[in-house]
Structure formats: C-alpha cells, structure tokens
N, C-alpha and C positions, 0 to 999 in steps of 0.2 A: 569663479574658484574653482569650480567641477573640472572645468576644459584645464585651469594649470595643473590642477592634481593629476590629469588624466596625460598631461604631458610629462609630467615628473616620472609617473609609473611607465610610460614609454620608455623612457631614457634609461631608467633602472631596469627595464626589460632587457634592451639591447645590452646594457653592460654586462648583466648575467649572462646573456648569451654568450658575450667576447669572453667572460671569465671562464665559464663551462667549456668554451671552444679551446683555450689556452690550456686549463686544466687537462682536457683530454688529450689535447697534442703532446702534451710533456710526458704524460703516463703512456700514451700508447707508444711514442718514440722511445723511451727508456725499456718497457717492455720489450718491444724489437731488438734494442742494442743488446739487451741480456740475453735474450735468445739468441741473438748471433754471435756474440761475443765469450759465450758462457765457456767453450772450449779454449779458444784462444787465450782466454783469460786463466784458465786453469794452468796452461802451458809455462806460463811466465811464473817462476819461483824465485824466493829471496836466496842471496848467497852471502854466506858470511863475512867474505873477505871483499869482494867485488859488486855488492849491492845485490844484482839479480840476473838471473840467466834462464832459462828454460829446462824443462824436464826431462831426464833422460830417456829414449825410446817411447815415445809418444805421439799422439796424431790429434789434430783439432781441425774444427771449423774456423772458418776466418771472418773478416767483418763483413766481407761484400758474398763470394760464393767459392772463395779460395781456400785450398785445403793447407794444413799444416804438418810436416812430421818431421822428428827430431831423431837424430842418430842417438850412439851409446855414450859420446861426448854430450848430448845436450846441443847441440848445433843444428840449425836446419838444414833439412835435407830432402831429398826425392822420395824417401823412404824411410821407414825403422831399419836401421842396419846395426852391425856390429863395426867399431872403426879401430884397429891396432893403433896404439900409442907410438910404436915405432914405425918408422917410414922403409927401414930394411933396404938401405941405399937405393931408395926409389925417390926420385923429385916430388916434394909435396907441398901445394902452395896453401896459404891459411888468408882468408878474408877479414877483415875486422871493421866493422862500421857501426850505424846505428840502424834504425828501421829500414831506411831506403836501402842499406846493403843486406837486410834480412830478408827485403823483399814484400815488407808489409803491402796488403792490398791485392798482392797478384799472386796466383798459383806459382810454385819456386820455378818451371821451364818457363815462364812469361818473365822472369824479373832479373836483371841483368847479371845478379849472383849466378842465377841458375844456368844462364847462358855462357860464363865465364867457366862454369864446374865442367858442362859438355864439351865446351870446345877442347879444354886441355884434357878432358878424358881420353879425347880420339888421341891425344898424344901419349895415351898411358901417363899422364900426371894426375895426381890426386887432388882435389881443391876441397877445402873443408871451409865451412863459413861459421866464424865464432861470433858474429854481428846478433845483436837484440836491440829492440825497440829502445831509445831513450838511453843510450849508450852515449859516451864523451870521452875526451882523452885521459881523465882521471881513470876512469873504469877501464879503457884501452889498456892502459899501462897495468894495472892492478891484476886484470884476467890474464894478460899475455905473461904476467911473472908469475900468477898462480899456475897458469898452464905449463909453462918451460922448466920451471924450480920445482911444483909441487907433482902436478900431474904426468910431467916427464913425458908430454906432447912432443914428439920431433915435427919441423917441417923447417924447410929450406928455404921459404919466401913469404913474405906478408906483402899484401896490398893493402893498405891502408885507406880507407875513404871518408877524407876528414868533412863533416857537414857543418853547414852554416849556424846550426843549432848547440855545436859543441859549445861555443863561446858563451852563450846563456847558460848553459846546463851547469859548467865547470863555475861560474860564479855562484849561481843561485840555488843548484839543484844538489849539488853533491859536495862533500868535503872528508877526507882522511880524519877518523878519530885518533886517539891516543895511542891505539893499537895498529894503528897504519892501515885500518880497513874502510872501505867506501862507506859513507852513511848519508842519509838525507837530514840535512839542518832545520827541514821544516820552515823555511823560507817564506812569510808572508807576501812578498813582491809587492809591498807598499808603493814601490816606485814605477811600477808596469802601466802603461796607458789604461786608464780607466775605461774609454771606448771599446778598446780591444777586449778587455775582459767581459765587457758586457756581450759584445759578437761572440765571445768562446762560449757563454752561459747558452745565448741563444742556440747556437750550433749543435752543441752537446746535447742538448735538452729539448730541441725543437725540428718539426719536419715540416708541417703544413705553412706555419708563420714564417719559418725560415724562406721557404719558397716565394710568399707572398713578397717578404722583404727584399729578398733579391730581384724579383721581378720589376718592385717599385722602383729599385735602385736603377735597373737598367733602364727605366723609362727616363728619369729625371737625370740621369749621367749616363748616356749612352756611351760616350768616350772617356770614360772615366773607368775608376776602379770598380769593377762589377762582380769581382771575387770577394765574397763577405769576408771570408777568414785569412786564406794562405797568402795573399800577396801583402797585406801587413800586419802579419803573424806577428806578436811581441818578439819571438825568438829570432827574429829576420831582421828587425827595424835597425840595431846597431850596424849594420852593413850598409843602409841605406839613409839614416838620419844623423848627422854628425853631433847631435847633443845627446842622441841617446848612444852613441858610439862611446863619447866623453863620459856617459853617467856609468856605463860599466862593459862597453866595447874592448877597451884598450887592455882592461883589469883580465878582462875574459882570455882576451890573444896571450897574455903573459902568462897566464896560468895554463890554456893550452900548448904555449912552447914550453914550458918547464916539464910538464909531461910527455911532449914528443921526444925531449932531450933524453930524457929517462928510457923511453922505449927506444930510441937508437941506441943508446949505450948497452942496454940488456941484448938485443938484437945482435950487435957487434960482438958481444963478449960469446955469443954461442954460433957465431959465423952464418946468420941469419940475413938474405938480402932484405933490402926495404924499397918499396914502389909508394908513392902518395898520389891520392887522385882528388880532385875537389870537384865541385859541380854546381850549377843554380838551383835555387829554387824560384818559385814565380815571380815573387816580388825582384828579384835579381833581374831576371828578363823583363819585367813591367818599367822597372825604372833604369835599365840600361844606359849607363852612356860613358864614364870613363872608369878605369879599373877600379874595383871596390877593394876596401880594407881586407878582406877575405883573401880574395887573389893575392894581393901584393905581401901579406904575411907569410903566406905559405910558398910563395914562390921564393920570396927572400930567405925563408929559413932552407928550404930545399937547396936553394944554389949555395948558401953559406956551408951545409952540412952534406955538400954532392951527395945528395938524395933526390933521385928522378923525381919528377911530376909530371902529372898531365891534368891542365888546365882545360875542362870540359865547358865552364863559362865562356870563354873565349869563342866557341863555336857560335854561339848566340849573337855575335856581333854584328850580324845584319840586320838585327832588328832596330839598330839606331836610325834607320831608314824606314821604319816603319810607324805610324800612328800607334798612338795608346789603343785604340781599339782593335789594330791589326796584330799586337802584340798579346793580346787578349786570347785572339785566337790561335796565335803558337803555343801560348798557355795550355789551351783548352785540349789541342791535338797531343800533347806530351804527359800531361798529368791528370791525375783524377780529380774529379769535381771539387771544389772548395777545399783542395788539398796539395800538399808539397811533395806527395811521393809520385814519381813516375808511373803512368800507365803502362801496360805493356808496349804500346807504340814508341815511346818514351825510354824504357827499358831498352828495346831494340835499337833505337838509336845511340844511346849511350855505350851500349856494348859494341856497337860497328864500329864507334869512334876511337874508343879506349883499348881494343882487344890488341892493335899491332904494338901500342906501347907498352903493355902487359907482357905479351909475349916476346920482346926483343930480349936477348941473352938468355 
C-alpha cells in the first residue's frame, strides 16, 4: 500500500513539474513578446474608414531586432520625415500590400519594399509604402479611396502586392458596414482547422515546448512538414486543399476580384498606372505542383483587365524536382523561421526578380 501511494505521489510530482514548466514557459514567452512588441503595437492604430493604419511620424522597436519609422502620412519609412501630398510633376510610386510589403520582421533596408524605394530613389522617383499588417483588398480599396479623394495624395503608379492571405481576410476578417467603412465582424472561425488552431496557440504562447514539439516532429517525420505553423497556416490552406477552397476560397477570390475591380476603376479615373505582383508562401513551395488557384485567378484577372502582373511563384518551379526535405531547406533559406514572411535573403531574391518588371515604362 505504501509503495503504491509513493508511486502515485511520484507521478503527481512529475505532473506538477510539467504544469509549472508550461505555466512558466507561457508567462515568460508573453512577457518577452510584450517587451519586444510594445512599440510596434503602439504604432498600429485604428482608423474609422479603413480599419487600421500606423501612427504619423513615429518610431518603434520590432518583433525581432528591427526598427520601425513612419512618416507624416503614417507610412513605413527609413526615418521620420514630412511628405508633401503633391508630387509636383515628379513621378511617384505607391506600394500597397499587407505585412510582407510593410516589411515585417526586417529592418526597412532589408525588406523588398525598402530595396524598391532605394532603387527608384536613384532615378529621382519617390516611393511611398502604404502597406500595413493584415491588409486585404477591401482595405486596399478603402485606403486608396481615402488617400486619393480625402487626403488628396498624388501618385502616378501603384504597385499592388496581393497576398495569399487576402482571400481568407476578405471572407472572415473584414466587411463594410452601413456607412461604407471597414469593420471586423468578429467571426469565430468555427470552420477553421482545429489542429491548426491548437498549433497557433502553442506558437503564440510558448517557446520551450514549441522547440521540443518541433524537434520531436523532426525526429519522427524528417521528410515531412517540420514547419509547425507556416506551411499549413489556415490562411494558406485554401490554395492547397480543394475542400477548403470550396469552403471559402472561391468566395474569397470573388470578394478579392470585386475590390480589385473597384481599385482599377478608381485608378483609371485618376490616370494612375497599376501593376500587380504575386508571391508564394512556404506552403506554396512545400506543396508545389500544378498552378495554384491563387496564380490562376490573378493571372486571369490581369489578362482580362490588361494589367501587368509578375508571378514570383513560378520562380520556384525548380522545387518540383526536389524532395519534401529539400523543399524545406529552400523555405528555411528564404523565410523567417516558422513564418510566412521573407527574411533578408528572401527579400533580396524577390527584389532582384521583380525590379525589372516594376521598372518597365
């Protein structure tokens, strides 16, 4: 009897140690994230018309070690500075996209947007970056409408970077209210994948156990998906899984097209030229095979509307001849760990591939 009780207490002791470690891991992870994110979190503010933007003339620290600066328009920049809204007969380019084009996790000079800015600066052409994390076509349109009609911002070209997550966002994250402003419908995501929801919780709240789980996954599945989050991120699955495409992907693309049509009409009314760029997520590379719905949709739309498009996804056609393990090596080379954003090397590759296209005409 004594030994049985001792055995039970021993297991309880181990269980308590594990619980304490989990609690400590969660607490320390969130304290660290708060400390790292407090400034960039302060930079993002709500906007009554297009949901959210960045503070004007502000600076902040980033999620890793990067720095953020915004100009007088609330756009990410190399430094705090005043920007005239009139272009004064000078060519000016506006970049629009989401977190990838904002340059999340990278110092601005290491992001493809920063590299584009410096490239055109040498040609005496100003580049402004209106991109912010979690933007999608509904916000692209409403922000452009606001900048053009209310802010009277003048620019001659728009380079629009359409993200794979835009489809998910326009279905689940945003809608227009009765006043024509972008709002969050507070969707509960009942239909999203439960396993990926658990993965997201672990990644957002753990460091130590995330490392352990990812290492265990590498041992048992060395040639399989060892990216715990980015490859099978719920916002990317519509582009990979036919059932999820039918669940919301088709509806999302229809909404994307609806707002891209509005953007095109708005730009044409102001004689502003449009170019479109699409690019892959880690999951696109990992499951690379036939042309994806993302590519087909935007290539078809661009051809129909006579809008120039650059498909950077096709650059990775060579991975068709690689094993899943070697595809993971490619992903690790160009993306931040466990994430879908380009690292400095990926940004440099992307920039070098698209700059000729962006510089045409």
